[in-house]
PDB file of N, CA, C and O in Angstrom:
ATOM      1  N   SER A   1      -5.540  48.198 -97.317  1.00  0.00           N
ATOM      2  CA  SER A   1      -4.242  47.599 -96.899  1.00  0.00           C
ATOM      3  C   SER A   1      -4.212  46.121 -97.141  1.00  0.00           C
ATOM      4  O   SER A   1      -3.127  45.557 -97.280  1.00  0.00           O
ATOM      5  N   GLU A   2      -5.325  45.474 -97.198  1.00  0.00           N
ATOM      6  CA  GLU A   2      -5.253  43.993 -97.422  1.00  0.00           C
ATOM      7  C   GLU A   2      -4.666  43.697 -98.733  1.00  0.00           C
ATOM      8  O   GLU A   2      -3.861  42.768 -98.798  1.00  0.00           O
ATOM      9  N   GLU A   3      -4.973  44.388 -99.819  1.00  0.00           N
ATOM     10  CA  GLU A   3      -4.376  44.163-101.117  1.00  0.00           C
ATOM     11  C   GLU A   3      -2.847  44.288-101.126  1.00  0.00           C
ATOM     12  O   GLU A   3      -2.149  43.546-101.816  1.00  0.00           O
ATOM     13  N   ILE A   4      -2.371  45.214-100.367  1.00  0.00           N
ATOM     14  CA  ILE A   4      -0.934  45.366-100.250  1.00  0.00           C
ATOM     15  C   ILE A   4      -0.345  44.185 -99.406  1.00  0.00           C
ATOM     16  O   ILE A   4       0.645  43.571 -99.805  1.00  0.00           O
ATOM     17  N   VAL A   5      -0.929  43.904 -98.315  1.00  0.00           N
ATOM     18  CA  VAL A   5      -0.396  42.854 -97.371  1.00  0.00           C
ATOM     19  C   VAL A   5      -0.437  41.481 -98.100  1.00  0.00           C
ATOM     20  O   VAL A   5       0.400  40.614 -97.851  1.00  0.00           O
ATOM     21  N   ALA A   6      -1.375  41.316 -98.953  1.00  0.00           N
ATOM     22  CA  ALA A   6      -1.604  40.020 -99.693  1.00  0.00           C
ATOM     23  C   ALA A   6      -0.586  39.792-100.807  1.00  0.00           C
ATOM     24  O   ALA A   6      -0.611  38.736-101.439  1.00  0.00           O
ATOM     25  N   THR A   7       0.332  40.770-101.075  1.00  0.00           N
ATOM     26  CA  THR A   7       1.314  40.568-102.103  1.00  0.00           C
ATOM     27  C   THR A   7       2.254  39.564-101.777  1.00  0.00           C
ATOM     28  O   THR A   7       2.906  39.657-100.737  1.00  0.00           O
ATOM     29  N   PRO A   8       2.407  38.523-102.628  1.00  0.00           N
ATOM     30  CA  PRO A   8       3.316  37.353-102.324  1.00  0.00           C
ATOM     31  C   PRO A   8       4.761  37.902-102.115  1.00  0.00           C
ATOM     32  O   PRO A   8       5.190  38.879-102.728  1.00  0.00           O
ATOM     33  N   GLY A   9       5.453  37.214-101.226  1.00  0.00           N
ATOM     34  CA  GLY A   9       6.861  37.505-101.021  1.00  0.00           C
ATOM     35  C   GLY A   9       7.219  38.590 -99.975  1.00  0.00           C
ATOM     36  O   GLY A   9       8.401  38.835 -99.733  1.00  0.00           O
ATOM     37  N   LEU A  10       6.242  39.221 -99.376  1.00  0.00           N
ATOM     38  CA  LEU A  10       6.501  40.279 -98.363  1.00  0.00           C
ATOM     39  C   LEU A  10       7.130  39.646 -97.141  1.00  0.00           C
ATOM     40  O   LEU A  10       6.629  38.648 -96.623  1.00  0.00           O
ATOM     41  N   SER A  11       8.172  40.195 -96.702  1.00  0.00           N
ATOM     42  CA  SER A  11       8.796  39.714 -95.427  1.00  0.00           C
ATOM     43  C   SER A  11       8.339  40.500 -94.180  1.00  0.00           C
ATOM     44  O   SER A  11       8.415  39.991 -93.062  1.00  0.00           O
ATOM     45  N   VAL A  12       7.870  41.730 -94.378  1.00  0.00           N
ATOM     46  CA  VAL A  12       7.470  42.547 -93.293  1.00  0.00           C
ATOM     47  C   VAL A  12       6.687  43.744 -93.913  1.00  0.00           C
ATOM     48  O   VAL A  12       7.022  44.222 -94.997  1.00  0.00           O
ATOM     49  N   VAL A  13       5.668  44.194 -93.210  1.00  0.00           N
ATOM     50  CA  VAL A  13       4.919  45.460 -93.564  1.00  0.00           C
ATOM     51  C   VAL A  13       5.059  46.496 -92.414  1.00  0.00           C
ATOM     52  O   VAL A  13       4.864  46.164 -91.245  1.00  0.00           O
ATOM     53  N   ILE A  14       5.378  47.675 -92.752  1.00  0.00           N
ATOM     54  CA  ILE A  14       5.586  48.696 -91.733  1.00  0.00           C
ATOM     55  C   ILE A  14       4.686  49.928 -92.091  1.00  0.00           C
ATOM     56  O   ILE A  14       5.025  50.682 -93.004  1.00  0.00           O
ATOM     57  N   PRO A  15       3.569  50.128 -91.390  1.00  0.00           N
ATOM     58  CA  PRO A  15       2.799  51.320 -91.690  1.00  0.00           C
ATOM     59  C   PRO A  15       3.520  52.520 -91.167  1.00  0.00           C
ATOM     60  O   PRO A  15       4.086  52.451 -90.075  1.00  0.00           O
ATOM     61  N   GLY A  16       3.535  53.646 -91.899  1.00  0.00           N
ATOM     62  CA  GLY A  16       4.212  54.867 -91.544  1.00  0.00           C
ATOM     63  C   GLY A  16       3.347  55.840 -90.814  1.00  0.00           C
ATOM     64  O   GLY A  16       2.536  56.553 -91.404  1.00  0.00           O
ATOM     65  N   PRO A  17       3.538  55.861 -89.463  1.00  0.00           N
ATOM     66  CA  PRO A  17       2.673  56.868 -88.701  1.00  0.00           C
ATOM     67  C   PRO A  17       2.871  58.297 -89.215  1.00  0.00           C
ATOM     68  O   PRO A  17       1.880  59.026 -89.250  1.00  0.00           O
ATOM     69  N   GLY A  18       4.027  58.752 -89.605  1.00  0.00           N
ATOM     70  CA  GLY A  18       4.220  60.071 -90.071  1.00  0.00           C
ATOM     71  C   GLY A  18       3.409  60.354 -91.346  1.00  0.00           C
ATOM     72  O   GLY A  18       2.703  61.355 -91.472  1.00  0.00           O
ATOM     73  N   ASP A  19       3.559  59.402 -92.282  1.00  0.00           N
ATOM     74  CA  ASP A  19       2.849  59.541 -93.536  1.00  0.00           C
ATOM     75  C   ASP A  19       1.349  59.572 -93.323  1.00  0.00           C
ATOM     76  O   ASP A  19       0.614  60.375 -93.899  1.00  0.00           O
ATOM     77  N   LEU A  20       0.921  58.619 -92.430  1.00  0.00           N
ATOM     78  CA  LEU A  20      -0.540  58.575 -92.143  1.00  0.00           C
ATOM     79  C   LEU A  20      -1.063  59.863 -91.437  1.00  0.00           C
ATOM     80  O   LEU A  20      -2.183  60.310 -91.684  1.00  0.00           O
ATOM     81  N   ARG A  21      -0.214  60.436 -90.554  1.00  0.00           N
ATOM     82  CA  ARG A  21      -0.593  61.778 -89.954  1.00  0.00           C
ATOM     83  C   ARG A  21      -0.899  62.797 -91.082  1.00  0.00           C
ATOM     84  O   ARG A  21      -1.918  63.487 -91.065  1.00  0.00           O
ATOM     85  N   ARG A  22       0.048  62.859 -92.080  1.00  0.00           N
ATOM     86  CA  ARG A  22      -0.176  63.816 -93.099  1.00  0.00           C
ATOM     87  C   ARG A  22      -1.430  63.451 -93.896  1.00  0.00           C
ATOM     88  O   ARG A  22      -2.241  64.322 -94.212  1.00  0.00           O
ATOM     89  N   ALA A  23      -1.594  62.131 -94.229  1.00  0.00           N
ATOM     90  CA  ALA A  23      -2.772  61.669 -95.077  1.00  0.00           C
ATOM     91  C   ALA A  23      -4.108  62.025 -94.318  1.00  0.00           C
ATOM     92  O   ALA A  23      -5.119  62.328 -94.951  1.00  0.00           O
ATOM     93  N   TYR A  24      -4.082  61.983 -93.033  1.00  0.00           N
ATOM     94  CA  TYR A  24      -5.271  62.147 -92.238  1.00  0.00           C
ATOM     95  C   TYR A  24      -5.307  63.563 -91.503  1.00  0.00           C
ATOM     96  O   TYR A  24      -6.062  63.795 -90.560  1.00  0.00           O
ATOM     97  N   ASN A  25      -4.486  64.403 -91.991  1.00  0.00           N
ATOM     98  CA  ASN A  25      -4.501  65.826 -91.535  1.00  0.00           C
ATOM     99  C   ASN A  25      -4.264  65.934 -89.955  1.00  0.00           C
ATOM    100  O   ASN A  25      -4.786  66.831 -89.294  1.00  0.00           O
ATOM    101  N   GLY A  26      -3.464  64.986 -89.421  1.00  0.00           N
ATOM    102  CA  GLY A  26      -3.172  65.040 -88.004  1.00  0.00           C
ATOM    103  C   GLY A  26      -4.243  64.451 -87.139  1.00  0.00           C
ATOM    104  O   GLY A  26      -4.138  64.571 -85.918  1.00  0.00           O
ATOM    105  N   ASP A  27      -5.285  63.812 -87.676  1.00  0.00           N
ATOM    106  CA  ASP A  27      -6.301  63.176 -86.875  1.00  0.00           C
ATOM    107  C   ASP A  27      -5.723  61.906 -86.296  1.00  0.00           C
ATOM    108  O   ASP A  27      -5.578  60.892 -86.979  1.00  0.00           O
ATOM    109  N   SER A  28      -5.390  61.988 -84.996  1.00  0.00           N
ATOM    110  CA  SER A  28      -4.686  60.811 -84.412  1.00  0.00           C
ATOM    111  C   SER A  28      -5.585  59.549 -84.311  1.00  0.00           C
ATOM    112  O   SER A  28      -5.108  58.420 -84.423  1.00  0.00           O
ATOM    113  N   GLU A  29      -6.894  59.781 -84.097  1.00  0.00           N
ATOM    114  CA  GLU A  29      -7.788  58.607 -84.097  1.00  0.00           C
ATOM    115  C   GLU A  29      -7.803  57.869 -85.391  1.00  0.00           C
ATOM    116  O   GLU A  29      -7.805  56.639 -85.420  1.00  0.00           O
ATOM    117  N   SER A  30      -7.813  58.630 -86.492  1.00  0.00           N
ATOM    118  CA  SER A  30      -7.828  57.981 -87.834  1.00  0.00           C
ATOM    119  C   SER A  30      -6.472  57.378 -88.127  1.00  0.00           C
ATOM    120  O   SER A  30      -6.403  56.330 -88.768  1.00  0.00           O
ATOM    121  N   VAL A  31      -5.426  57.975 -87.698  1.00  0.00           N
ATOM    122  CA  VAL A  31      -4.084  57.469 -87.890  1.00  0.00           C
ATOM    123  C   VAL A  31      -4.034  56.131 -87.198  1.00  0.00           C
ATOM    124  O   VAL A  31      -3.645  55.141 -87.816  1.00  0.00           O
ATOM    125  N   GLU A  32      -4.419  56.064 -85.918  1.00  0.00           N
ATOM    126  CA  GLU A  32      -4.345  54.736 -85.138  1.00  0.00           C
ATOM    127  C   GLU A  32      -5.238  53.735 -85.758  1.00  0.00           C
ATOM    128  O   GLU A  32      -4.877  52.560 -85.827  1.00  0.00           O
ATOM    129  N   ALA A  33      -6.418  54.140 -86.227  1.00  0.00           N
ATOM    130  CA  ALA A  33      -7.373  53.227 -86.834  1.00  0.00           C
ATOM    131  C   ALA A  33      -6.717  52.521 -88.146  1.00  0.00           C
ATOM    132  O   ALA A  33      -6.870  51.327 -88.403  1.00  0.00           O
ATOM    133  N   ALA A  34      -6.021  53.363 -88.877  1.00  0.00           N
ATOM    134  CA  ALA A  34      -5.382  52.887 -90.064  1.00  0.00           C
ATOM    135  C   ALA A  34      -4.246  51.908 -89.738  1.00  0.00           C
ATOM    136  O   ALA A  34      -4.070  50.887 -90.403  1.00  0.00           O
ATOM    137  N   ILE A  35      -3.469  52.258 -88.675  1.00  0.00           N
ATOM    138  CA  ILE A  35      -2.412  51.417 -88.259  1.00  0.00           C
ATOM    139  C   ILE A  35      -2.992  50.039 -87.870  1.00  0.00           C
ATOM    140  O   ILE A  35      -2.509  48.990 -88.297  1.00  0.00           O
ATOM    141  N   GLN A  36      -4.058  50.097 -87.035  1.00  0.00           N
ATOM    142  CA  GLN A  36      -4.673  48.852 -86.629  1.00  0.00           C
ATOM    143  C   GLN A  36      -5.284  48.006 -87.793  1.00  0.00           C
ATOM    144  O   GLN A  36      -5.315  46.776 -87.737  1.00  0.00           O
ATOM    145  N   ARG A  37      -5.761  48.713 -88.836  1.00  0.00           N
ATOM    146  CA  ARG A  37      -6.254  47.941 -90.071  1.00  0.00           C
ATOM    147  C   ARG A  37      -5.051  47.160 -90.719  1.00  0.00           C
ATOM    148  O   ARG A  37      -5.136  45.994 -91.105  1.00  0.00           O
ATOM    149  N   VAL A  38      -3.991  47.889 -90.789  1.00  0.00           N
ATOM    150  CA  VAL A  38      -2.738  47.266 -91.395  1.00  0.00           C
ATOM    151  C   VAL A  38      -2.306  46.050 -90.514  1.00  0.00           C
ATOM    152  O   VAL A  38      -1.986  44.981 -91.033  1.00  0.00           O
ATOM    153  N   LEU A  39      -2.307  46.242 -89.209  1.00  0.00           N
ATOM    154  CA  LEU A  39      -1.911  45.176 -88.334  1.00  0.00           C
ATOM    155  C   LEU A  39      -2.803  44.005 -88.459  1.00  0.00           C
ATOM    156  O   LEU A  39      -2.333  42.875 -88.592  1.00  0.00           O
ATOM    157  N   ALA A  40      -4.099  44.236 -88.421  1.00  0.00           N
ATOM    158  CA  ALA A  40      -5.092  43.123 -88.706  1.00  0.00           C
ATOM    159  C   ALA A  40      -4.906  42.409 -90.014  1.00  0.00           C
ATOM    160  O   ALA A  40      -5.033  41.186 -90.082  1.00  0.00           O
ATOM    161  N   ALA A  41      -4.601  43.169 -91.077  1.00  0.00           N
ATOM    162  CA  ALA A  41      -4.390  42.557 -92.299  1.00  0.00           C
ATOM    163  C   ALA A  41      -3.130  41.622 -92.268  1.00  0.00           C
ATOM    164  O   ALA A  41      -3.123  40.508 -92.791  1.00  0.00           O
ATOM    165  N   CYS A  42      -2.077  42.171 -91.614  1.00  0.00           N
ATOM    166  CA  CYS A  42      -0.908  41.361 -91.407  1.00  0.00           C
ATOM    167  C   CYS A  42      -1.148  40.044 -90.677  1.00  0.00           C
ATOM    168  O   CYS A  42      -0.631  38.997 -91.068  1.00  0.00           O
ATOM    169  N   LYS A  43      -1.939  40.115 -89.614  1.00  0.00           N
ATOM    170  CA  LYS A  43      -2.301  38.896 -88.863  1.00  0.00           C
ATOM    171  C   LYS A  43      -3.013  37.969 -89.801  1.00  0.00           C
ATOM    172  O   LYS A  43      -2.674  36.788 -89.877  1.00  0.00           O
ATOM    173  N   ASP A  44      -3.990  38.467 -90.517  1.00  0.00           N
ATOM    174  CA  ASP A  44      -4.771  37.641 -91.461  1.00  0.00           C
ATOM    175  C   ASP A  44      -3.989  36.878 -92.433  1.00  0.00           C
ATOM    176  O   ASP A  44      -4.236  35.698 -92.686  1.00  0.00           O
ATOM    177  N   PHE A  45      -3.002  37.580 -93.004  1.00  0.00           N
ATOM    178  CA  PHE A  45      -2.114  37.002 -94.018  1.00  0.00           C
ATOM    179  C   PHE A  45      -0.749  36.513 -93.463  1.00  0.00           C
ATOM    180  O   PHE A  45       0.168  36.202 -94.223  1.00  0.00           O
ATOM    181  N   GLN A  46      -0.653  36.460 -92.215  1.00  0.00           N
ATOM    182  CA  GLN A  46       0.538  35.886 -91.536  1.00  0.00           C
ATOM    183  C   GLN A  46       1.800  36.651 -92.047  1.00  0.00           C
ATOM    184  O   GLN A  46       2.793  36.016 -92.402  1.00  0.00           O
ATOM    185  N   VAL A  47       1.766  37.929 -92.082  1.00  0.00           N
ATOM    186  CA  VAL A  47       2.943  38.706 -92.488  1.00  0.00           C
ATOM    187  C   VAL A  47       3.358  39.499 -91.318  1.00  0.00           C
ATOM    188  O   VAL A  47       2.470  40.176 -90.800  1.00  0.00           O
ATOM    189  N   PRO A  48       4.547  39.545 -90.797  1.00  0.00           N
ATOM    190  CA  PRO A  48       4.987  40.264 -89.668  1.00  0.00           C
ATOM    191  C   PRO A  48       4.785  41.801 -89.926  1.00  0.00           C
ATOM    192  O   PRO A  48       5.038  42.292 -91.026  1.00  0.00           O
ATOM    193  N   CYS A  49       4.342  42.505 -88.915  1.00  0.00           N
ATOM    194  CA  CYS A  49       4.036  43.865 -89.001  1.00  0.00           C
ATOM    195  C   CYS A  49       4.946  44.651 -88.017  1.00  0.00           C
ATOM    196  O   CYS A  49       5.024  44.322 -86.834  1.00  0.00           O
ATOM    197  N   GLY A  50       5.624  45.688 -88.535  1.00  0.00           N
ATOM    198  CA  GLY A  50       6.495  46.472 -87.757  1.00  0.00           C
ATOM    199  C   GLY A  50       5.882  47.885 -87.533  1.00  0.00           C
ATOM    200  O   GLY A  50       4.906  48.255 -88.186  1.00  0.00           O
ATOM    201  N   ILE A  51       6.463  48.642 -86.620  1.00  0.00           N
ATOM    202  CA  ILE A  51       5.967  49.972 -86.347  1.00  0.00           C
ATOM    203  C   ILE A  51       7.048  50.769 -85.647  1.00  0.00           C
ATOM    204  O   ILE A  51       7.827  50.197 -84.885  1.00  0.00           O
ATOM    205  N   THR A  52       7.124  52.100 -85.883  1.00  0.00           N
ATOM    206  CA  THR A  52       8.008  52.963 -85.114  1.00  0.00           C
ATOM    207  C   THR A  52       7.318  53.187 -83.729  1.00  0.00           C
ATOM    208  O   THR A  52       6.091  53.226 -83.638  1.00  0.00           O
ATOM    209  N   ALA A  53       8.076  53.320 -82.747  1.00  0.00           N
ATOM    210  CA  ALA A  53       7.497  53.535 -81.404  1.00  0.00           C
ATOM    211  C   ALA A  53       8.500  54.284 -80.533  1.00  0.00           C
ATOM    212  O   ALA A  53       9.716  54.176 -80.689  1.00  0.00           O
ATOM    213  N   GLY A  54       7.918  55.056 -79.598  1.00  0.00           N
ATOM    214  CA  GLY A  54       8.758  55.675 -78.624  1.00  0.00           C
ATOM    215  C   GLY A  54       8.964  54.646 -77.591  1.00  0.00           C
ATOM    216  O   GLY A  54       8.203  53.682 -77.518  1.00  0.00           O
ATOM    217  N   ILE A  55       9.980  54.810 -76.771  1.00  0.00           N
ATOM    218  CA  ILE A  55      10.304  53.850 -75.746  1.00  0.00           C
ATOM    219  C   ILE A  55       9.165  53.573 -74.756  1.00  0.00           C
ATOM    220  O   ILE A  55       9.101  52.474 -74.204  1.00  0.00           O
ATOM    221  N   ASP A  56       8.267  54.534 -74.516  1.00  0.00           N
ATOM    222  CA  ASP A  56       7.163  54.278 -73.627  1.00  0.00           C
ATOM    223  C   ASP A  56       6.024  53.427 -74.306  1.00  0.00           C
ATOM    224  O   ASP A  56       5.163  52.891 -73.608  1.00  0.00           O
ATOM    225  N   ASP A  57       6.032  53.314 -75.631  1.00  0.00           N
ATOM    226  CA  ASP A  57       5.039  52.596 -76.361  1.00  0.00           C
ATOM    227  C   ASP A  57       5.403  51.209 -76.760  1.00  0.00           C
ATOM    228  O   ASP A  57       4.542  50.490 -77.267  1.00  0.00           O
ATOM    229  N   VAL A  58       6.666  50.763 -76.562  1.00  0.00           N
ATOM    230  CA  VAL A  58       7.119  49.468 -77.034  1.00  0.00           C
ATOM    231  C   VAL A  58       6.322  48.321 -76.502  1.00  0.00           C
ATOM    232  O   VAL A  58       5.890  47.466 -77.275  1.00  0.00           O
ATOM    233  N   VAL A  59       6.111  48.266 -75.214  1.00  0.00           N
ATOM    234  CA  VAL A  59       5.304  47.144 -74.592  1.00  0.00           C
ATOM    235  C   VAL A  59       3.956  47.054 -75.198  1.00  0.00           C
ATOM    236  O   VAL A  59       3.537  45.989 -75.650  1.00  0.00           O
ATOM    237  N   GLU A  60       3.245  48.189 -75.218  1.00  0.00           N
ATOM    238  CA  GLU A  60       1.840  48.254 -75.823  1.00  0.00           C
ATOM    239  C   GLU A  60       1.844  47.688 -77.232  1.00  0.00           C
ATOM    240  O   GLU A  60       1.012  46.855 -77.591  1.00  0.00           O
ATOM    241  N   ARG A  61       2.804  48.160 -78.025  1.00  0.00           N
ATOM    242  CA  ARG A  61       2.786  47.788 -79.458  1.00  0.00           C
ATOM    243  C   ARG A  61       3.161  46.271 -79.622  1.00  0.00           C
ATOM    244  O   ARG A  61       2.674  45.613 -80.542  1.00  0.00           O
ATOM    245  N   LEU A  62       3.983  45.761 -78.767  1.00  0.00           N
ATOM    246  CA  LEU A  62       4.244  44.259 -78.826  1.00  0.00           C
ATOM    247  C   LEU A  62       3.092  43.560 -78.334  1.00  0.00           C
ATOM    248  O   LEU A  62       2.821  42.503 -78.903  1.00  0.00           O
ATOM    249  N   GLU A  63       2.301  43.971 -77.311  1.00  0.00           N
ATOM    250  CA  GLU A  63       1.117  43.341 -76.926  1.00  0.00           C
ATOM    251  C   GLU A  63       0.041  43.366 -77.959  1.00  0.00           C
ATOM    252  O   GLU A  63      -0.796  42.464 -77.994  1.00  0.00           O
ATOM    253  N   GLN A  64       0.027  44.358 -78.798  1.00  0.00           N
ATOM    254  CA  GLN A  64      -0.987  44.491 -79.834  1.00  0.00           C
ATOM    255  C   GLN A  64      -0.642  43.480 -80.956  1.00  0.00           C
ATOM    256  O   GLN A  64      -1.507  43.181 -81.779  1.00  0.00           O
ATOM    257  N   GLY A  65       0.572  42.959 -81.009  1.00  0.00           N
ATOM    258  CA  GLY A  65       0.918  41.973 -81.985  1.00  0.00           C
ATOM    259  C   GLY A  65       1.973  42.390 -83.041  1.00  0.00           C
ATOM    260  O   GLY A  65       2.272  41.630 -83.962  1.00  0.00           O
ATOM    261  N   PHE A  66       2.527  43.613 -82.886  1.00  0.00           N
ATOM    262  CA  PHE A  66       3.614  43.989 -83.810  1.00  0.00           C
ATOM    263  C   PHE A  66       4.854  43.151 -83.474  1.00  0.00           C
ATOM    264  O   PHE A  66       5.220  42.894 -82.327  1.00  0.00           O
ATOM    265  N   LYS A  67       5.466  42.750 -84.620  1.00  0.00           N
ATOM    266  CA  LYS A  67       6.641  41.801 -84.439  1.00  0.00           C
ATOM    267  C   LYS A  67       7.973  42.517 -84.565  1.00  0.00           C
ATOM    268  O   LYS A  67       9.027  41.945 -84.292  1.00  0.00           O
ATOM    269  N   MET A  68       7.915  43.775 -84.982  1.00  0.00           N
ATOM    270  CA  MET A  68       9.190  44.526 -85.209  1.00  0.00           C
ATOM    271  C   MET A  68       8.946  45.923 -84.697  1.00  0.00           C
ATOM    272  O   MET A  68       7.954  46.565 -85.043  1.00  0.00           O
ATOM    273  N   ILE A  69       9.873  46.394 -83.857  1.00  0.00           N
ATOM    274  CA  ILE A  69       9.768  47.764 -83.287  1.00  0.00           C
ATOM    275  C   ILE A  69      11.004  48.570 -83.800  1.00  0.00           C
ATOM    276  O   ILE A  69      12.148  48.129 -83.696  1.00  0.00           O
ATOM    277  N   ILE A  70      10.703  49.787 -84.363  1.00  0.00           N
ATOM    278  CA  ILE A  70      11.798  50.649 -84.777  1.00  0.00           C
ATOM    279  C   ILE A  70      11.786  51.888 -83.804  1.00  0.00           C
ATOM    280  O   ILE A  70      10.819  52.648 -83.751  1.00  0.00           O
ATOM    281  N   ALA A  71      12.878  52.039 -83.066  1.00  0.00           N
ATOM    282  CA  ALA A  71      12.953  53.077 -82.043  1.00  0.00           C
ATOM    283  C   ALA A  71      14.234  53.892 -82.317  1.00  0.00           C
ATOM    284  O   ALA A  71      15.165  53.461 -82.998  1.00  0.00           O
ATOM    285  N   SER A  72      14.207  55.022 -81.769  1.00  0.00           N
ATOM    286  CA  SER A  72      15.395  55.917 -81.813  1.00  0.00           C
ATOM    287  C   SER A  72      16.536  55.337 -81.002  1.00  0.00           C
ATOM    288  O   SER A  72      16.329  54.974 -79.845  1.00  0.00           O
ATOM    289  N   ASP A  73      17.726  55.237 -81.558  1.00  0.00           N
ATOM    290  CA  ASP A  73      18.885  54.728 -80.790  1.00  0.00           C
ATOM    291  C   ASP A  73      19.138  55.695 -79.635  1.00  0.00           C
ATOM    292  O   ASP A  73      19.400  55.225 -78.528  1.00  0.00           O
ATOM    293  N   LEU A  74      19.080  56.965 -79.811  1.00  0.00           N
ATOM    294  CA  LEU A  74      19.373  57.794 -78.692  1.00  0.00           C
ATOM    295  C   LEU A  74      18.342  57.608 -77.514  1.00  0.00           C
ATOM    296  O   LEU A  74      18.723  57.570 -76.344  1.00  0.00           O
ATOM    297  N   ALA A  75      17.140  57.504 -77.845  1.00  0.00           N
ATOM    298  CA  ALA A  75      16.109  57.371 -76.794  1.00  0.00           C
ATOM    299  C   ALA A  75      16.365  55.993 -76.039  1.00  0.00           C
ATOM    300  O   ALA A  75      16.301  55.920 -74.812  1.00  0.00           O
ATOM    301  N   THR A  76      16.643  54.960 -76.814  1.00  0.00           N
ATOM    302  CA  THR A  76      16.934  53.676 -76.218  1.00  0.00           C
ATOM    303  C   THR A  76      18.108  53.696 -75.337  1.00  0.00           C
ATOM    304  O   THR A  76      18.089  53.143 -74.237  1.00  0.00           O
ATOM    305  N   ILE A  77      19.191  54.358 -75.825  1.00  0.00           N
ATOM    306  CA  ILE A  77      20.420  54.363 -75.011  1.00  0.00           C
ATOM    307  C   ILE A  77      20.141  55.224 -73.735  1.00  0.00           C
ATOM    308  O   ILE A  77      20.518  54.824 -72.633  1.00  0.00           O
ATOM    309  N   GLU A  78      19.513  56.347 -73.883  1.00  0.00           N
ATOM    310  CA  GLU A  78      19.149  57.158 -72.628  1.00  0.00           C
ATOM    311  C   GLU A  78      18.339  56.414 -71.596  1.00  0.00           C
ATOM    312  O   GLU A  78      18.548  56.518 -70.388  1.00  0.00           O
ATOM    313  N   THR A  79      17.361  55.622 -72.159  1.00  0.00           N
ATOM    314  CA  THR A  79      16.527  54.833 -71.213  1.00  0.00           C
ATOM    315  C   THR A  79      17.364  53.810 -70.495  1.00  0.00           C
ATOM    316  O   THR A  79      17.196  53.619 -69.290  1.00  0.00           O
ATOM    317  N   GLY A  80      18.276  53.135 -71.204  1.00  0.00           N
ATOM    318  CA  GLY A  80      19.196  52.179 -70.663  1.00  0.00           C
ATOM    319  C   GLY A  80      20.158  52.830 -69.613  1.00  0.00           C
ATOM    320  O   GLY A  80      20.468  52.212 -68.594  1.00  0.00           O
ATOM    321  N   ARG A  81      20.594  54.007 -69.861  1.00  0.00           N
ATOM    322  CA  ARG A  81      21.397  54.700 -68.993  1.00  0.00           C
ATOM    323  C   ARG A  81      20.751  55.106 -67.701  1.00  0.00           C
ATOM    324  O   ARG A  81      21.340  54.990 -66.626  1.00  0.00           O
ATOM    325  N   GLU A  82      19.466  55.609 -67.821  1.00  0.00           N
ATOM    326  CA  GLU A  82      18.618  55.851 -66.721  1.00  0.00           C
ATOM    327  C   GLU A  82      18.441  54.623 -65.813  1.00  0.00           C
ATOM    328  O   GLU A  82      18.522  54.719 -64.589  1.00  0.00           O
ATOM    329  N   PHE A  83      18.207  53.519 -66.423  1.00  0.00           N
ATOM    330  CA  PHE A  83      17.977  52.240 -65.751  1.00  0.00           C
ATOM    331  C   PHE A  83      19.210  51.831 -65.026  1.00  0.00           C
ATOM    332  O   PHE A  83      19.126  51.377 -63.884  1.00  0.00           O
ATOM    333  N   LEU A  84      20.328  51.968 -65.622  1.00  0.00           N
ATOM    334  CA  LEU A  84      21.599  51.620 -64.912  1.00  0.00           C
ATOM    335  C   LEU A  84      21.913  52.502 -63.746  1.00  0.00           C
ATOM    336  O   LEU A  84      22.502  52.061 -62.759  1.00  0.00           O
ATOM    337  N   ARG A  85      21.533  53.713 -63.849  1.00  0.00           N
ATOM    338  CA  ARG A  85      21.757  54.648 -62.701  1.00  0.00           C
ATOM    339  C   ARG A  85      20.903  54.211 -61.447  1.00  0.00           C
ATOM    340  O   ARG A  85      21.224  54.546 -60.307  1.00  0.00           O
ATOM    341  N   SER A  86      19.862  53.488 -61.713  1.00  0.00           N
ATOM    342  CA  SER A  86      19.060  53.094 -60.616  1.00  0.00           C
ATOM    343  C   SER A  86      19.643  52.062 -59.636  1.00  0.00           C
ATOM    344  O   SER A  86      19.146  51.866 -58.527  1.00  0.00           O
ATOM    345  N   PHE A  87      20.683  51.437 -60.086  1.00  0.00           N
ATOM    346  CA  PHE A  87      21.406  50.487 -59.288  1.00  0.00           C
ATOM    347  C   PHE A  87      22.329  51.050 -58.237  1.00  0.00           C
ATOM    348  O   PHE A  87      22.980  50.293 -57.517  1.00  0.00           O
TER     349      PHE A  87
END
C-alpha cells in the first residue's frame, strides 16, 4: 500500500472493504488489518484516507484518523429521522 499512497498528486486514498473481503476470502481480521495498513501509509505520506462506513461505525473511523466517510444516504437519513423523533 505504501507504493500506491506515495504516488505524487493523490488527493485521497480509499481502501475498498468489499474488494478486500473478496481478496481475503471473507477473513474480517485480515480485511481490517489491510485497511489499517492503508490508513497508516496515508498518515505517513500525509494523504487523506477515506472509508465506507455504516452509521454505527462513523465515530470509530473518524477517531482512527479517516478524513472522509462514505455512508449510505438512506441510512443517514433514517438515523436523522429517528433522532428527530426523540424530541
